[in-house]
C-alpha positions in Angstrom: 0.0 0.0 0.0 1.6 3.3 -1.0 2.5 5.9 1.7 0.4 8.9 2.0 1.9 12.1 0.6 3.1 14.7 3.1 1.4 18.0 3.0 4.0 20.7 2.8 1.6 23.5 3.4 -1.4 23.9 5.6 -2.3 22.0 8.7 -1.3 18.5 7.6 1.3 16.2 9.2 5.0 17.0 9.0 8.1 14.9 9.3 10.3 14.9 12.4 13.2 16.5 10.4 11.3 19.3 8.8 12.9 22.7 9.3 11.0 25.2 11.4 9.5 28.1 9.6 11.2 31.4 10.2 7.8 32.8 11.1 7.1 30.1 13.7 6.6 31.3 17.3 9.5 31.2 19.7 9.1 28.2 22.0 11.6 29.4 24.6 10.0 29.8 28.1 11.4 33.3 28.5 14.0 35.6 27.4 16.9 36.6 29.8 16.5 40.1 31.1 19.8 42.1 30.8 18.4 44.8 33.0 18.6 42.3 35.8 22.0 41.2 34.8 20.8 37.8 33.7 23.8 36.0 32.1 23.3 32.3 33.0 26.5 30.3 33.7 26.4 27.4 31.3 29.8 25.8 32.0 29.2 22.9 34.5 32.9 22.9 35.4 32.8 26.5 36.6 29.6 25.8 38.6 31.4 22.9 40.3 34.5 25.0 41.1 32.4 27.8 42.7 30.7 25.4 45.0 33.9 23.5 45.6 35.8 26.6 46.7 33.1 27.4 49.3 34.1 24.2 51.2 30.5 23.6 52.2 29.7 21.4 55.2 26.6 19.2 55.5 25.3 21.5 58.3 25.7 24.8 56.3 22.9 27.1 55.3 23.8 28.8 51.9 22.4 32.0 50.5 22.6 32.2 46.7 22.0 35.6 45.0 20.5 35.3 41.5 20.2 31.5 41.1 19.1 31.8 37.5 18.1 28.3 36.2 19.8 26.6 39.1 23.1 25.4 37.7 25.0 26.4 40.9 22.0 25.9 43.1 21.7 22.1 42.5 25.4 21.6 43.3 25.1 23.5 46.5 22.0 21.6 47.5 23.9 18.3 47.2 26.5 19.5 49.8 24.7 21.8 52.2 21.8 21.5 54.7 19.8 24.2 53.0 20.0 26.7 50.2 18.1 30.0 50.3 17.9 31.3 46.7 17.0 35.0 46.3 16.0 36.4 42.9 14.2 39.5 41.8 12.7 37.8 38.8 9.7 35.5 39.6 10.3 33.5 36.4 13.7 32.5 37.7 12.3 31.6 41.0 9.8 29.3 39.3 12.5 27.8 37.1 14.9 26.9 39.9 12.0 25.4 41.9 10.9 23.3 39.0 14.6 22.2 38.6 14.4 20.2 41.8 10.7 19.5 42.0 10.0 15.8 42.9 13.5 15.2 44.1 14.9 14.9 47.7 16.7 18.3 47.1 13.3 20.1 46.9 12.9 20.0 50.7 16.3 21.8 51.2 15.5 24.7 48.9 13.8 28.0 49.9 13.2 30.6 47.2 12.8 34.3 48.2 11.5 36.7 45.6 12.8 40.2 45.9 15.7 42.6 45.6 18.4 41.5 48.1 19.8 45.1 48.3 16.5 46.5 49.4 15.8 43.8 52.0 16.2 45.1 55.6 18.5 42.2 56.4 20.1 39.4 54.4 19.1 36.0 55.7 21.7 34.6 58.2 23.9 32.0 56.5 27.2 30.1 56.7 28.1 30.7 53.0 27.2 33.2 50.3 27.5 32.2 46.6 26.5 34.1 43.5 27.0 34.6 39.9 26.5 38.2 40.8 24.5 40.6 38.6 27.1 43.3 37.9 25.0 46.3 38.8 24.7 45.1 42.5 28.3 44.0 43.0 29.4 46.8 45.3 26.1 47.1 47.3 26.1 43.3 47.8 29.7 43.4 49.2 29.0 46.2 51.6 25.7 44.7 52.7 27.5 41.4 53.5 30.3 43.1 55.4 27.9 45.2 57.4 26.0 42.1 58.7 26.3 41.6 62.5 27.2 38.0 61.8 28.5 37.7 58.3 28.8 34.4 56.5 31.9 32.3 57.0 32.8 32.5 53.4 31.5 34.1 50.1 32.4 32.8 46.7 31.3 35.4 44.2 31.6 36.0 40.5 32.2 39.7 39.4 33.1 41.7 36.4 36.9 41.4 36.0 37.7 45.0 36.8 35.6 45.0 39.9 37.3 41.8 41.1 40.7 43.4 40.6 39.6 46.3 42.8 38.8 43.8 45.5 42.3 42.5 45.6 44.1 45.8 44.8 47.0 46.9 47.1 48.0 50.5 48.1 49.5 52.3 45.1 47.7 50.2 42.5 45.6 52.0 39.9 42.4 50.3 41.0 43.0 50.7 44.7 39.8 52.2 46.2 37.5 52.5 49.1 36.2 49.0 48.2 39.8 47.6 48.4 40.3 49.0 51.9 37.0 47.9 53.3 37.1 44.4 52.0 40.7 43.8 53.2 40.0 45.5 56.5 37.0 43.4 57.3 37.8 40.2 55.4 40.5 38.3 53.5 40.0 38.3 49.8 41.6 35.9 47.2 41.3 35.6 43.5 40.1 32.2 42.4 39.9 32.0 38.6 39.1 33.9 35.4 35.9 33.2 33.5 35.6 34.0 29.9 32.4 35.6 28.6 31.8 32.6 26.3 30.8 30.6 29.4 27.5 32.5 29.8 24.2 32.7 27.9 23.8 35.3 26.6 27.5 36.3 26.7 28.2 39.5 28.5 30.3 42.2 27.0 33.1 41.9 29.7 35.2 39.1 31.2 34.5 37.8 34.7 36.5 36.6 37.7 35.6 34.5 40.8 36.8 35.7 44.2 36.7 34.1 47.6 36.0 36.4 50.6 36.3 35.3 54.2 34.8 38.0 56.5 36.5 38.3 59.9 34.2 37.0 62.6 34.2 36.9 66.4 37.3 38.4 68.2 39.1 38.8 64.9 36.5 41.3 63.7 37.7 45.0 64.2 36.0 46.5 67.2 34.8 49.6 65.4 31.5 50.4 63.6 31.5 49.6 59.9 29.6 52.8 59.1 32.1 54.9 61.0 35.1 53.4 59.1 33.4 53.5 55.8 32.4 57.1 56.4 36.0 58.1 56.8 36.9 56.2 53.6 34.2 58.0 51.6 35.8 61.3 52.4 39.4 60.2 51.7 38.6 58.5 48.4 36.4 61.2 47.1 39.7 62.5 45.8 42.0 59.6 46.1 44.8 61.3 44.1 44.7 64.4 46.2 46.2 64.8 49.7 44.1 64.1 52.7 44.6 67.8 53.6 42.7 68.7 50.4 40.0 66.1 51.0 39.2 67.4 54.5 39.4 71.1 53.4 36.2 70.8 51.4 33.5 72.9 53.0 30.8 70.2 52.8 33.1 67.8 54.7 33.8 70.4 57.4 30.1 71.1 57.7 29.4 67.4 58.2 32.2 67.2 60.8 30.7 70.2 62.6 27.2 68.6 62.7 28.6 65.3 64.1 30.8 67.2 66.6 27.7 69.0 67.9 25.9 65.7 68.4 28.9 64.3 70.2 29.0 67.3 72.5 25.3 67.1 73.2 25.5 63.4 74.1 28.5 63.9 76.4 27.2 67.2 78.0 30.1 69.2 76.6 29.4 72.9 76.3 30.0 74.4 72.9 30.2 78.0 71.7 28.0 78.6 68.7 28.4 82.4 68.7 29.6 84.0 65.5 33.3 84.7 65.3 34.5 88.3 64.8 36.2 87.3 61.5 33.9 87.1 58.6 36.4 85.4 56.3 36.6 81.7 55.6 38.3 79.6 58.2 41.4 77.6 57.3 41.1 77.8 53.6 37.8 75.9 53.2 37.0 74.9 49.7 34.0 73.9 47.7 33.5 70.4 46.3 34.2 71.6 42.8 37.5 73.4 43.5 40.3 72.1 41.2 43.4 71.4 43.2 46.9 70.6 42.4 48.6 67.3 43.4 50.0 69.0 46.5 46.5 69.8 47.7 46.8 73.5 47.2 43.9 75.5 45.7 44.8 77.1 42.4 43.3 80.3 43.7 44.3 80.1 47.3 45.3 83.7 47.8 42.7 85.2 50.0 41.3 88.4 48.5 41.4 91.3 50.9 38.0 92.9 51.6 37.5 96.0 49.6 36.3 98.4 52.3 35.0 101.7 50.9 35.3 104.7 53.2 32.4 107.1 52.8 34.0 109.8 55.0 31.1 109.6 57.5 31.0 107.7 60.8 28.1 105.5 61.5 27.4 107.2 64.8 26.7 110.5 62.9 23.8 108.9 60.9 21.2 110.1 63.4 21.9 113.8 62.9 22.6 113.5 59.2 20.3 115.4 56.8 18.1 113.2 54.6 20.0 114.1 51.5 23.3 112.8 52.9 21.6 109.7 54.4 20.3 108.8 50.9 23.7 109.4 49.4 25.4 107.2 52.0 22.9 104.4 51.5 23.6 104.5 47.7 27.4 104.4 48.4 27.0 101.5 50.8 25.1 99.5 48.1 27.9 100.2 45.6 30.5 99.1 48.1 28.6 95.9 49.0 28.4 95.0 45.3 32.2 95.1 45.1 32.9 93.2 48.3 33.0 89.4 48.1 30.2 87.7 50.0 31.6 86.0 53.1 29.5 84.2 55.6 30.5 84.7 59.2 31.8 81.5 60.9 30.6 80.2 64.2 33.2 79.5 67.0 32.3 75.8 66.9 33.1 75.7 63.1 36.6 77.2 63.9 37.1 74.6 66.7 36.2 71.7 64.4 38.5 73.0 61.6 41.4 73.3 64.2 40.7 69.7 65.4 40.8 68.4 61.8 44.1 70.2 61.1 45.5 68.8 64.4 44.6 65.2 63.6 46.1 65.4 60.1 49.3 67.0 61.4 49.7 64.7 64.4 49.2 61.5 62.4 51.6 62.7 59.7 49.0 61.7 57.0 47.9 65.1 55.9 50.2 65.2 52.9 49.6 61.5 51.9 47.1 60.6 49.2 44.3 58.1 49.9 45.6 55.7 47.3 48.9 55.5 49.2 47.4 54.7 52.6 46.8 51.2 54.0 44.3 49.9 56.5 46.5 50.8 59.4 46.8 54.4 58.2 43.0 54.8 58.0 42.5 53.2 61.4 45.1 55.6 62.9 43.1 58.5 61.4 39.8 57.2 62.7 41.1 56.7 66.2 42.6 60.2 66.3 39.4 61.8 64.9 37.3 60.0 67.5 39.6 61.2 70.3 38.8 64.7 69.2 35.1 64.0 69.2 34.7 63.9 65.4 32.8 61.0 64.0 31.7 60.0 60.5 28.5 57.9 60.9 
C-alpha cells in the first residue's frame, strides 16, 4: 500500500526532520533580562568550582543571589543542609523550583523573591555564593560586610575590573574604598578567570571569581563599619589628592561640625555657637568643585582682601545727618557691597572643628599623603585620632 503524501503547506502532518519556519513562534520559556544582569552560567565545570571553593559542610545554610536556572543551586543543595535562593525575577524563582521538584533536594530549597539590596536584612547564612548581577556588585559586598554575623565564606563572580579592585593593594591604579573595606573586614583571594563565552547570553566583559572570608568573632575589628566607611568616603572622594585637600572641602567640614555638635550634646560638653569676629573663611575651606593641584593647594588660594570703601562719614553720625546725605550714603553702601565678596561669618564651633581636623592630620603625619597610598593601618590611625577629638563619620 503506497504511503500517504506529506502536506508541505497547511495544517497537515509533517516529518520529524522538517525545518522550522522562520515565522514560527519562539518556543523558549522566557528571554533573559539584561536589565537584571541575567547572564546564565552554562559551563558545569565552573559551577562545580564555585561550590567546591566554598568548602561547604553538611550543616551549612547557603544563600545564593540570582540562582538563574539553578546550575549552581543544584550543586550547593547536594552538599549543604539548606539553600536560600534570592531572585528579583519570579520567572527565575519558578525555574529553579521546577529544577528540583519531585527530588529529595526540593525539601532543602527555599526561594525568596525580591531585591536583596532593598531587604532590611540578608538571611543569616554560613556561606554566600553568587553569579552576581554586575549592577549590584558593590552594594552586595557592603551589605554582607555590614552584617552583624556575616557568612563564614563568600564565593562570588564579578566583572573582572571589579574583582581586581577587591584584591588591589595601596599604590595600585584600581586601589579604592572598596579595596580598603574588603581587606580590613575580610580576606580576599582571586580564584579564577571566567571568559564571557561561558555565559548565555554572553556579557560584554570578562569575569573573575573571588573568595571572601569575613573576619568574625574576636578577629573582627572593634569599630563600627559605618564609621570606618564614612571616613573612607571622604578620603577616596579625591584619592589622588592629599588628605589635607579632602578634609578642606566645605561640605566635609560642615558634616564634621554637625557630628561634633551631636557628640558634645550626648556627652554634656558645652560648645560656643556664637559668630566669630572674623567674617572670612576659616582655614582655607574649599567647595567640592574646586580644582586642586597634586600638592593639595587650591589654584586660587590667595585670599582676596576685603574692599572696604570709606564714605568719610562715621556710622554714629547717621542720626543727625540730613536726609540728602543719608540717601547718598545708602547709595554708596550699596555700591561698596556689590564690590565686596560675600563671606558668611563662621561660628566658633566651626573654627574649633577646623582646628581639630588640622590637628589630627598633622599629628598622624598623614595630611600630605594621598588616599591611594594609605593602607588599612593608616586609615585606622586616622579614625582613632578623629574619634579622640570628638569627630565621627557615621
